[in-house]
N, C-alpha and C positions, 0 to 999 in steps of 0.2 A: 504494500500500500504506500503511495507517495506521501511525503510530508504534508501536513495540513497547515495552511497559512491563515492566521487571524489578524485582520487589519485593525489593531488597537494598540495604543501605547502601553507597554508592560508596566505594571505597578511595582514600585520598589518596596522592600520591606519597611523602609522608613515611612512610606506613605500608607502602608497597610495596617499598622498596629499602633495603638496608644499604649505606651508602656509595654508590659509583657503579656497582657491578657485580653485586651479589648481591640476589636476590629474598628478601624476608622470608618467614617462615612465614605471616604475615597475607596477603601477596600470593598465595602458593601456595594457601591455603584459598579466597581470593576467586576466583581463577582457576577452581578446580574447581567452586565454586558457580555462578559466572556461566556457565561452559561448559555445565553441566547444566541451567540455567534458560533459556538461549537456545533459540529454535525450531531444529529440526534443519536447516531450510533457510530461506534468505532470498533473495529475487529482487533481485539487484544490477543496477542500471542500467549502461550503458556508462560508463567513466570519461571525464573527471575527475569526482570525487565532491565532494559537499558532505555533511557530517555534521551532524545536528542532535541535540543532547542537551538533556534536562531532568533536572536532578539534584534530588531531594528530600532536603534536609538538615534534620536536627533541631537542629543547632547554628547559631545566627545568626552565629557567627564563622568558619564554613567558607568557604574561598576558592572562588570560582566555578570556577576552572580547575584545582584541585588533583586532581581525579579523572579528568581527561580521558585522560591518557597510559595508565594501566593499563587502563582500561575500553576504550579504542579498540584497544589492542594485543590484548586478549582477543577482541573482536569480529572483528578482522581475522584472527586465528588460526582462529576458528570457521568463518568463511566463506571462508577461503583466498584472501585478497587482500592486496596490499601496501598498507599504510596511507600510503605516500608518494603514492598516487593521490588521497588526500583533499587537496583544494586550498582548501577553505573550510569553516569550522565556525561553527555558531551554538549558543550555550549559554545556557540559562535556568536559574534557580535557583528552587526552590519551598521555602518553609519549612513543615515538617511536624512533627507530634508525634514524640517519641522512640519508636522501634519501628516507625515508618511510612516509613522511608527507602526510596528507590527511584531508578531512573533510567529514562529512555526514550531511544530513539534512532531515527533514520531516516537512510537514506543515499539521496541524490538525485543525479541527473546535473546538473552545472553546464551551463547552456544558454548 
């Protein structure tokens, strides 16, 4: 299955949580948006999983890893799997113009 592309600015951990326990309003809006943009179904392989992300950032100062947690949690919620089954991750960053932010992901079986 080819990677899925979602045209939305990835939400950083700093934007996602208040302190250690509370989701921010930005996170709640991001979650609703991403859940609505993700395909209704996704063919998951058998675990253990490898997840591959590409994040398109418009800011050159964005940290490559800052968007993983929130985005991965939402993907696992949508497709009803425990993200602890993800044992490997590959992340790439793409610099894009402001307003063209996105992320792609694919989940593969670790062989």
